[in-house]
C-alpha positions in Angstrom: -15.7 -65.7 -24.8 -15.6 -62.2 -23.4 -18.1 -61.1 -20.8 -17.6 -57.4 -21.6 -20.9 -55.7 -22.2 -21.6 -54.3 -25.6 -24.4 -52.1 -24.3 -25.8 -50.9 -21.0 -29.6 -51.1 -20.2 -31.4 -48.6 -17.9 -28.3 -46.3 -17.9 -27.9 -42.6 -17.5 -25.0 -41.2 -19.5 -23.4 -37.9 -18.4 -23.1 -35.8 -21.6 -20.2 -33.7 -20.4 -17.0 -35.6 -21.4 -14.1 -36.2 -19.0 -11.1 -34.9 -20.9 -7.5 -35.7 -19.8 -4.1 -34.9 -21.2 -5.3 -32.3 -23.7 -7.7 -34.8 -25.3 -5.4 -37.8 -25.2 -7.9 -39.7 -23.0 -11.6 -39.0 -23.2 -14.4 -40.7 -21.4 -18.1 -40.4 -20.4 -19.6 -41.4 -17.1 -22.3 -44.1 -17.1 -24.7 -44.4 -14.1 -26.4 -47.7 -13.6 -29.1 -49.0 -11.2 -27.8 -49.9 -7.7 -25.5 -46.9 -7.5 -23.0 -48.5 -10.0 -20.7 -46.1 -11.9 -18.6 -46.8 -14.9 -16.8 -44.7 -17.5 -16.4 -45.6 -21.1 -13.8 -44.0 -23.2 -10.8 -44.0 -25.6 -7.1 -43.5 -25.3 -5.1 -42.0 -28.1 -1.5 -43.0 -28.7 0.8 -41.8 -25.9 1.8 -42.5 -22.3 -0.4 -41.4 -19.4 -0.4 -41.8 -15.7 -3.6 -42.1 -13.6 -4.2 -42.4 -9.9 -7.1 -44.3 -8.3 -9.2 -43.5 -5.2 -11.2 -46.7 -5.2 -10.3 -50.0 -6.8 -10.9 -50.1 -10.6 -11.3 -52.7 -13.3 -10.3 -51.7 -16.8 -11.8 -53.8 -19.5 -10.3 -53.3 -23.0 -13.0 -53.4 -25.6 -10.9 -52.4 -28.7 -7.2 -51.8 -29.4 -4.2 -52.5 -27.2 -2.3 -51.0 -24.3 0.6 -51.6 -22.1 0.1 -51.2 -18.3 2.4 -50.8 -15.3 0.6 -50.7 -12.0 2.3 -48.9 -9.1 4.4 -51.3 -7.1 4.5 -53.8 -10.0 7.7 -55.1 -11.3 6.9 -55.3 -15.0 4.7 -54.0 -17.8 1.9 -56.1 -19.2 0.1 -55.9 -22.5 -3.8 -56.0 -22.7 -6.0 -56.2 -25.8 -9.6 -56.4 -26.7 -11.5 -58.9 -24.4 -9.0 -58.6 -21.5 -9.0 -56.6 -18.3 -6.8 -55.5 -15.5 -7.5 -54.5 -11.9 -5.9 -51.5 -10.1 -6.0 -51.2 -6.3 -7.5 -48.2 -4.6 -5.3 -45.4 -3.6 -2.8 -46.5 -6.2 -2.0 -45.6 -9.8 -0.9 -46.9 -13.2 0.9 -46.0 -16.3 -0.9 -46.7 -19.5 0.7 -46.6 -23.0 -1.0 -46.9 -26.4 1.5 -47.3 -29.2 -0.8 -46.9 -32.2 -4.5 -46.6 -33.0 -7.1 -46.1 -30.3 -7.6 -48.1 -27.2 -11.3 -48.3 -26.1 -12.2 -49.2 -22.5 -14.8 -49.6 -19.8 -13.7 -48.6 -16.3 -15.7 -50.1 -13.4 -15.4 -48.6 -10.0 -15.2 -51.5 -7.5 -15.7 -49.8 -4.2 
């Protein structure tokens, strides 16, 4: 059973979207009690590269993606109910082959 939340309580959502790659990736920032910050968003079909400042956990809540984390030797596939962690001061390639991939990104610093 997945522990991915289906809703957030006592949250503030920043209305202005974070738009990357000409709209290929779009997210919104969610601020939670205890200075917790997350983003929730979607990724359209394509291949994208992101860098990280702090460590991140990406929980896939719908769809599927293929990930290759910097320094890793192979690609891995992730689908709804799974997650992957990315070290801080690193980066990852993410590919969505079809449909939409929806995610929650948690900043782990």
